Phi, psi and omega in degrees: 000130179288137174256341178273133183274315188251124180292332183234140176293143179065019175235100181265007180268346185236132180230153164285117193295321183285355173277344184244343180280132182248336182294120182294345178273001172248114184247123184232134179282164181297147175071002173288133185241150172233132178246135177217114180262003179248334183221173177290118182297343178289348179265025181308314182301317183285317189269338190239338179255102194249151181056035184254087187253145185302334184302333185269347179054040182259157185236151167251118182242120181236132183283195182274155172056034175271154178238116184245121185276165181308132172083000176299140184234147176238110186259121184264187197295332180292350174277350185261086175304136186300141175263001178281340183274158175283344178237146176276353181290137185271069179306315182299335180290330181255053187300329180296309182296327186255009176054047178255164181284126183301330183293345181263012186302324184290349177287356179287342182224160177271142183258119182246358174098191184288163167255126182235123179248131180286199180265152176057039179261138177249118180250119189283175184307124175058024173292153180236128178246124185271162180304142176085356184278141173243125179250124185285165179306142172073005182284160175235128179253119184293159179303133177060018172291151174243109188266110182252347182228164180302149179243129182290155176304137176061025174266149172254124181235155177198166176100179180229110350290159184295136176230154181291130177269312176188171171271149180291326185222174176290159178304324180295316180293318178300318180298319180292317180296320179293326179288323182286324180047058186302332182293345178265357180291157172302151184303320180297322179292321176296317183300317181285346178266357184303322178302329181273319180296320186276343180259354182077021182274087183296316183291324175296320178295320179296315180295319179296320179297316180295321180295319179295319180295330180280334185286000000 
């Protein structure tokens, strides 16, 4: 768990997200950052995690080393008016006016489950991720995309609704990155691997990994 709130000195627009999130149903990995140039980024739970009510017992799970841009939203199940009804009006929600049983209030919306974001995911400006979606490791979500379906690891998606544009790497490279899971390495090992991670030097990263394993 990060104890430091701001990754950069004199930058109050960017926070380590798990240092500011308090809701136990929102789980965020280390080094994941959120940037907000319009509002206080420490208000992420209030401003960005929407329709997230305790009655549904749903979770937002975000991995390590993710980058979440200003205005990205996570819309949970209470935003999904049920499609099983002949009317889209949420009668069960207004049980007092309609003399309905309070225990049936959750029938007003459809339940699609948790939102799960993998590691090293980049979510662009004002993108929207809907309830039940799983985004794989290394994926990129384009600005203002609306993600209604699962996103494969290392895929780039965009549009409304979001569709895959292309994969970031070849299947072989994706397989190697998923096997290495660099985001789970000790911090010192990640730090010494930065020249390879930041330059796209896959073979250099592979050689460095082997050297560390032998030492």
